[in-house]
Residue, then its C-alpha position, 0 to 999 in steps of 0.5 A: x510529520x517529516x517525510x520518511x525515506x524509502x524505509x522497512x515497515x519496523x524503521x517507520x514503526x520505530x520512527x512514528x514511536x519515537x516522533x517523526x521530527x527526530x528519527x531514531x539514530x538508525x533511520x539515516x542509515x538505513x535510508x542510505x541503504x539499497x532497497x535490497x539490502x533494507x528488505x533483508x533487514x525485516x522489511x515486511x513484503x506482503x506478509x514478510x514471511x520469507x520462510x512461508x512454503x510457495x504454496x501457501x499465499x503470504x497476506x499483505x501487511x496492512x498499515x493506518x492511513x497516516x503511515x500510508x501517506x508517509x509511504x506515498x511520500x517516500x515513493x510507494x505508488x497509490x492504488x486506489x481499487x475503489x469503482x470509477x464512480x467512487x474514485x471520481x468522487x474524490x481520492x488521494x493525489x497521485x493515485x492510480x484507479x483500477x477497480x477490483x470490483x464493478x457496479x452492476x445491476x446486482x450489486x458489485x462483481x469481480x473485475x476479471x481483468x484486475x491482474x492484467x490491468x496492474x500489471x500493465x501499470x506496475x511492475x512486480x517489484x513496484x511498492x504499492x499501497x493499496x486502498x479503498x473506501x473502507x478497507x475491505x475491497x483493498x485487502x482482497x485485492x493487495x492479497x490477490x496481488x501478493x498471490x500473483x508474486x507483487x513482492x511490495x504490496x501494503x494494504x491501507x487499513x480504514x481505506x479513503x474514508x479514513x484517509x479523509x478523516x485524517x485530512x490527508x491530501x485529495x483531489x475533489 
């Protein structure tokens, strides 16, 4: 697939529908726009509900792994929220690991420093794709990031399992 320049989600979907080799005619114009302008053209940002009341949390958007890979190629940063052990067993190239949960003797417990560590690594406006092993933890983490004021968060549906199944680039 051709690398998609920083495009809004509707443009990415339209490009995939029309074939990534020959993107639709508006893709070049959208790619040349400043990021803020693209966001105003219908880009889905943490659910994209700009009209939603401030007190209601906006859920993050979820995309298939192939779209997530194209977003990563276009400059989005990959936040892997799996445990350190899972991450050490293999991860997408360029991923940053900040576990959403830690393994304990009784199972998994929430990482109480998650937001603090993410905030130290990413800015609130950074374009982030969030992945875990199968998609459940990443959706919870992405929702928490959106509620905390991160504005460009995208969840990866299917997680690292789907990433591997699609034979996308990994370390280890």
